[in-house]
C-alpha positions as CSV (number, residue, x, y, z in Angstrom):
1,M,-35.4,-53.1,-40.4
2,H,-36.0,-55.0,-37.1
3,M,-34.9,-53.4,-33.9
4,T,-34.8,-54.9,-30.4
5,H,-35.8,-52.7,-27.5
6,I,-34.6,-53.5,-24.0
7,I,-36.2,-52.3,-20.8
8,T,-34.6,-53.0,-17.4
9,I,-37.0,-53.0,-14.4
10,E,-35.7,-53.5,-10.9
11,T,-38.2,-54.6,-8.3
12,R,-37.7,-54.8,-4.6
13,N,-40.4,-57.4,-3.8
14,E,-41.6,-60.7,-5.1
15,T,-45.1,-59.5,-5.9
16,D,-43.9,-56.7,-8.3
17,F,-41.4,-59.1,-9.9
18,A,-44.2,-61.7,-10.5
19,L,-46.5,-59.1,-12.0
20,F,-43.9,-57.8,-14.5
21,K,-42.6,-61.3,-15.3
22,G,-46.2,-62.6,-15.8
23,L,-47.0,-59.7,-18.1
24,A,-43.9,-60.3,-20.2
25,D,-44.8,-64.0,-20.4
26,R,-48.4,-63.2,-21.5
27,L,-47.1,-60.9,-24.2
28,G,-44.7,-63.6,-25.4
29,L,-41.7,-61.4,-24.7
30,S,-38.2,-62.8,-24.2
31,T,-37.0,-62.2,-20.6
32,Q,-33.7,-62.5,-18.7
33,E,-33.7,-62.7,-14.9
34,A,-31.0,-61.7,-12.4
35,H,-31.7,-61.9,-8.7
36,V,-29.4,-59.9,-6.5
37,D,-29.3,-59.9,-2.7
38,T,-28.6,-56.4,-1.5
39,E,-28.4,-55.1,2.0
40,L,-30.2,-51.9,2.9
41,T,-28.1,-48.8,3.6
42,E,-28.5,-47.3,7.0
43,A,-30.6,-44.4,5.5
44,E,-32.9,-46.9,3.7
45,A,-33.4,-49.0,6.9
46,L,-34.2,-45.8,8.9
47,T,-36.7,-44.7,6.2
48,L,-38.4,-48.1,6.4
49,L,-38.5,-48.0,10.2
50,N,-40.0,-44.5,10.2
51,R,-42.7,-45.6,7.7
52,L,-43.5,-48.6,9.9
53,A,-43.2,-47.1,13.3
54,G,-44.2,-43.5,12.7
55,S,-43.0,-40.7,14.8
56,W,-44.0,-38.4,17.7
57,A,-43.5,-34.7,17.9
58,G,-43.5,-33.2,21.3
59,D,-41.5,-31.4,23.9
60,E,-41.5,-34.3,26.4
61,T,-38.6,-36.7,26.8
62,G,-39.3,-40.4,26.4
63,D,-39.3,-40.8,30.2
64,E,-41.7,-37.9,30.7
65,L,-44.1,-39.3,28.1
66,N,-43.9,-42.7,29.6
67,A,-44.7,-41.3,33.1
68,T,-47.6,-39.4,31.7
69,L,-49.1,-42.5,30.1
70,Q,-48.5,-44.5,33.3
71,N,-50.2,-41.9,35.5
72,A,-53.2,-41.6,33.1
73,R,-54.1,-45.3,33.7
74,H,-57.2,-45.9,35.7
75,F,-57.7,-49.2,37.5
76,G,-60.9,-50.1,39.3
77,T,-63.2,-53.0,39.9
78,R,-65.1,-54.4,37.1
79,D,-68.5,-55.8,37.6
80,M,-68.2,-58.5,35.0
81,E,-68.0,-62.2,35.2
82,L,-65.5,-63.8,32.9
């Protein structure tokens, strides 16, 4: 008895897709491709933003934190020729 097994793998980037497709090709497996453009949900977009930008935990407001950073700057003369 011959049985066909099917695995569906959904990737979210071209690199992963190429890796799986290349492996299937090397193994001589039959493949079927479908490419679907999907938009991120608001929650997914926020998750990606937080992974990229990070976060700050503190009691200061944004304006207070900005003022602290501005006031911490030190400007002076530099004895260097450019």
